[in-house]
C-alpha positions as CSV (number, residue, x, y, z in Angstrom):
1,M,10.0,-88.1,10.2
2,E,13.6,-87.1,10.1
3,Y,14.2,-87.3,13.9
4,Q,15.3,-90.5,15.5
5,T,15.8,-89.4,18.9
6,V,12.2,-88.6,20.5
7,I,13.3,-87.2,23.9
8,E,16.9,-85.9,24.8
9,F,17.9,-84.4,27.8
10,T,21.4,-82.8,28.1
11,G,22.7,-81.6,31.6
12,V,19.1,-81.0,32.6
13,S,18.5,-79.6,36.3
14,W,15.5,-78.2,38.1
15,T,15.6,-76.2,41.4
16,V,13.1,-75.0,43.3
17,G,14.3,-72.2,46.0
18,D,17.3,-74.3,47.6
19,R,15.8,-77.6,47.0
20,H,17.2,-80.0,43.8
21,I,14.5,-81.5,42.3
22,L,16.3,-82.8,39.4
23,Q,20.3,-82.7,39.0
24,N,22.0,-82.9,35.7
25,I,20.2,-85.2,33.8
26,D,21.5,-86.7,30.6
27,W,18.9,-88.7,28.9
28,S,17.6,-89.8,25.2
29,V,15.0,-91.9,23.9
30,R,15.2,-93.5,20.5
31,R,12.4,-94.3,18.3
32,G,11.5,-97.6,18.8
33,E,12.1,-97.7,22.5
34,H,9.8,-98.1,25.3
35,W,11.4,-96.9,28.9
36,V,10.2,-97.5,32.3
37,I,11.5,-94.8,34.7
38,L,11.9,-96.2,38.0
39,G,12.1,-95.1,41.5
40,L,11.0,-94.2,44.7
41,N,8.5,-91.6,45.9
42,G,10.5,-88.2,45.8
43,S,13.1,-89.2,43.4
44,G,11.9,-86.7,40.7
45,K,10.1,-89.2,38.0
46,T,6.9,-86.9,38.1
47,S,9.1,-83.7,37.9
48,L,11.2,-85.2,34.8
49,M,7.5,-85.7,32.9
50,K,6.5,-82.2,34.0
51,I,9.4,-81.0,32.3
52,I,8.7,-83.2,29.0
53,N,5.1,-81.7,29.0
54,A,6.6,-78.1,29.8
55,Y,4.5,-77.7,33.0
56,A,7.8,-77.3,34.8
57,A,10.9,-75.3,33.2
58,P,14.3,-76.6,33.8
59,S,16.6,-74.6,35.5
60,S,19.5,-75.4,33.4
61,G,20.4,-77.9,30.5
62,T,18.6,-78.7,27.2
63,L,15.5,-80.4,26.5
64,R,14.7,-81.5,22.9
65,A,11.5,-83.6,22.1
66,L,10.1,-84.9,18.5
67,G,12.9,-82.7,16.8
68,Q,12.0,-79.8,18.6
69,T,14.2,-77.6,21.3
70,Y,12.3,-76.2,24.4
71,G,12.3,-72.5,24.3
72,R,12.5,-72.4,20.4
73,Y,8.9,-74.0,19.9
74,D,5.2,-73.3,21.0
75,W,5.0,-76.4,23.7
76,R,1.5,-75.9,23.9
77,E,1.5,-77.4,20.4
78,M,3.9,-80.0,21.4
79,R,1.4,-81.2,24.3
80,K,-1.0,-82.2,21.5
81,R,1.4,-84.7,20.4
82,I,2.2,-86.1,23.9
83,G,-0.5,-88.5,25.3
84,F,-0.7,-88.0,29.4
85,V,-2.3,-90.5,31.7
86,S,-2.0,-90.4,35.6
87,S,-4.0,-91.6,38.5
88,S,-4.3,-87.6,39.5
89,L,-6.4,-87.0,36.6
90,T,-9.3,-89.0,37.9
91,D,-10.4,-86.5,40.3
92,S,-10.7,-84.0,37.4
93,I,-12.9,-85.9,35.3
94,Y,-16.7,-84.9,35.2
95,A,-18.4,-88.1,36.7
96,T,-21.7,-87.7,34.8
97,E,-19.7,-88.1,31.4
98,T,-19.5,-91.3,29.4
99,A,-16.5,-93.2,28.7
100,I,-16.8,-92.2,24.9
101,E,-17.2,-88.7,25.8
102,I,-14.2,-88.8,27.9
103,T,-12.2,-90.6,25.0
104,L,-13.3,-87.9,22.6
105,S,-12.4,-84.7,24.9
106,G,-8.5,-86.1,24.1
107,L,-9.2,-84.6,20.8
108,F,-9.3,-81.2,22.2
109,A,-7.2,-81.7,25.1
110,T,-9.8,-80.4,27.3
111,I,-11.4,-81.8,30.5
112,G,-15.1,-82.2,29.6
113,L,-16.4,-82.5,25.9
114,Y,-17.4,-79.2,24.8
115,D,-16.9,-79.2,20.8
116,Q,-19.4,-81.6,18.9
117,A,-17.2,-84.6,17.8
118,T,-17.9,-86.0,13.8
119,R,-19.2,-89.5,13.4
120,I,-15.9,-90.6,12.0
121,E,-14.4,-89.2,15.5
122,E,-17.0,-91.1,17.3
123,K,-16.5,-94.1,15.3
124,N,-12.8,-93.9,16.2
125,A,-13.1,-93.5,19.7
126,L,-15.3,-96.6,20.0
127,S,-12.5,-98.2,18.0
128,I,-9.9,-97.4,20.4
129,L,-12.0,-98.4,23.5
130,S,-12.4,-101.8,21.8
131,K,-8.9,-102.4,21.4
132,L,-8.6,-101.6,25.0
133,G,-11.1,-104.1,26.0
134,A,-13.7,-101.2,26.8
135,A,-16.2,-100.9,23.9
136,H,-18.8,-102.3,26.2
137,L,-18.0,-99.1,28.5
138,A,-18.8,-96.5,25.6
139,H,-22.0,-95.1,27.1
140,E,-21.6,-95.7,30.8
141,P,-21.2,-92.7,33.2
142,Y,-17.4,-92.2,34.5
143,R,-18.8,-92.4,38.2
144,T,-20.0,-96.2,37.7
145,L,-16.8,-97.5,36.2
146,S,-14.3,-99.3,38.5
147,Q,-10.8,-97.8,38.9
148,G,-9.3,-100.3,36.4
149,E,-11.8,-99.2,33.6
150,R,-11.4,-95.7,34.2
151,Q,-7.6,-95.9,33.5
152,R,-8.6,-97.8,30.4
153,V,-10.7,-94.8,29.4
154,L,-7.8,-92.2,30.3
155,I,-5.7,-94.7,28.1
156,A,-8.1,-94.4,25.3
157,R,-8.6,-90.3,25.8
158,A,-4.8,-90.5,25.6
159,L,-4.6,-92.3,22.4
160,I,-7.5,-90.6,20.3
161,S,-5.1,-87.8,19.3
162,D,-2.7,-90.5,18.0
163,P,0.5,-89.4,20.2
164,E,3.8,-89.8,19.3
165,I,4.8,-90.1,23.0
166,L,2.6,-91.6,25.7
167,I,3.3,-91.0,29.2
168,L,1.8,-93.2,31.9
169,D,2.7,-91.6,35.4
170,E,2.1,-94.3,38.2
171,P,-1.3,-95.3,36.2
172,C,-2.0,-98.4,38.5
173,E,-1.7,-96.7,41.8
174,G,-4.4,-97.7,44.1
175,L,-5.7,-100.5,41.6
176,D,-6.1,-104.1,42.8
177,V,-4.2,-106.7,41.5
178,M,-6.7,-107.9,38.8
179,A,-7.4,-104.1,37.8
180,R,-3.5,-103.8,37.5
181,E,-3.1,-106.6,35.0
182,S,-6.1,-105.5,33.1
183,V,-4.3,-102.1,32.7
184,F,-1.0,-104.1,31.5
185,S,-2.8,-106.0,28.9
186,S,-4.2,-103.0,27.5
187,L,-0.6,-101.3,27.6
188,S,0.8,-104.3,25.8
189,S,-1.7,-104.2,23.1
190,V,-0.9,-100.4,22.4
191,A,2.9,-101.1,22.6
192,Q,2.5,-104.2,20.1
193,A,0.0,-102.3,17.7
194,K,1.6,-101.5,14.2
195,K,1.6,-97.8,14.5
196,H,2.4,-97.3,18.0
197,P,3.6,-94.1,20.2
198,T,6.7,-94.1,22.2
199,L,5.9,-95.3,26.1
200,L,7.1,-93.8,29.0
201,Y,5.9,-95.6,32.2
202,V,6.6,-94.0,35.5
203,T,6.3,-96.4,38.6
204,H,8.0,-97.1,42.2
205,R,7.3,-100.7,41.4
206,A,9.8,-103.0,39.6
207,E,7.3,-105.8,38.9
208,E,5.1,-103.4,36.7
209,I,8.1,-103.7,34.1
210,L,6.5,-105.6,31.6
211,P,8.2,-107.4,28.5
212,V,7.1,-104.7,26.2
213,F,9.3,-102.0,28.1
214,T,13.0,-102.1,26.4
215,H,14.6,-99.8,28.5
216,A,14.8,-98.6,32.0
217,L,16.0,-95.3,33.9
218,L,16.5,-95.6,37.6
219,L,16.1,-92.3,39.3
220,K,17.5,-91.7,42.8
221,D,17.4,-88.4,44.6
222,G,16.6,-86.2,41.2
223,M,19.7,-88.1,39.6
224,A,19.9,-90.7,37.1
225,F,21.5,-93.9,38.7
226,R,21.4,-95.8,35.8
227,K,19.8,-96.1,32.6
228,G,20.0,-98.7,29.6
229,K,18.5,-102.0,28.5
230,V,15.9,-103.5,31.2
231,S,18.0,-106.7,30.8
232,E,21.1,-104.7,31.9
233,V,19.7,-102.2,34.5
234,I,16.9,-104.5,36.3
235,S,19.5,-106.5,38.0
236,S,20.1,-108.3,41.9
237,D,23.4,-106.3,41.8
238,T,22.3,-102.8,40.5
239,L,18.8,-102.8,42.5
240,S,20.8,-103.8,45.8
241,R,23.0,-100.7,45.2
242,F,20.1,-98.7,44.1
243,Y,18.1,-99.5,47.0
244,G,20.7,-99.7,49.5
245,Q,20.0,-102.8,50.7
246,D,20.3,-106.6,49.5
247,T,17.9,-107.1,46.5
248,E,17.3,-110.4,44.8
249,V,15.6,-110.1,41.2
250,L,13.9,-113.1,39.8
251,W,12.5,-113.3,36.3
252,K,9.0,-114.8,35.7
253,N,7.0,-114.4,32.1
254,G,9.4,-111.7,31.0
255,R,8.9,-109.5,34.4
256,P,10.9,-108.9,37.4
257,W,9.9,-109.6,40.9
258,V,12.1,-108.0,43.3
259,T,12.6,-109.5,47.2
260,F,14.5,-107.9,50.0
């Protein structure tokens, strides 16, 4: 691959009516980096991911991803190179499908498995589930899985197409603490694999910033408040200004814990 910049936003804004969803975003992600996009609800985090996937078109500015420029490339093909995991997908998945069927559906970018997978593809799906600690769930119907197990299956579904970018949009929303830690363990395994995608992790909780994440983008009111290395961005001083109140960041086992 010739490109080293995986994603590049240059002056990107998105306006809907008279509402400014995103404003003049300059942001680039280089190969080998894993980013957390941190912001409160309504800050523009999910909108930023929609633009990367071309589910929304920027009102102004330029987006480049994986060496291609938006508007000059068939973004339907680009989506095949970008894995997407969101708690919002849970309601769309067919409850009677098994974990391995859901995983295989990622090959065809469909909700529901309508194509016949090969034995090699089935073996690969089982291998991915195994790496995520979910091989024992392969033939279990989706409706019987816990929320944490469902998220691991959705991650497997996103990984089976061997994406170059993996977007995780609030993947732990609604999970209890044990289920969250299980998902975090799976993500750490993905990030540390020899061949891994670039991770973009969207959250409003600073404590979800795992040691595998190298950089952070702070979004506030649709604008890039601060961006850079996690060690430089996630600090008491920066987050106090970001949240508009006194904030203390304590680090434990490579993860930040925020108190107000």
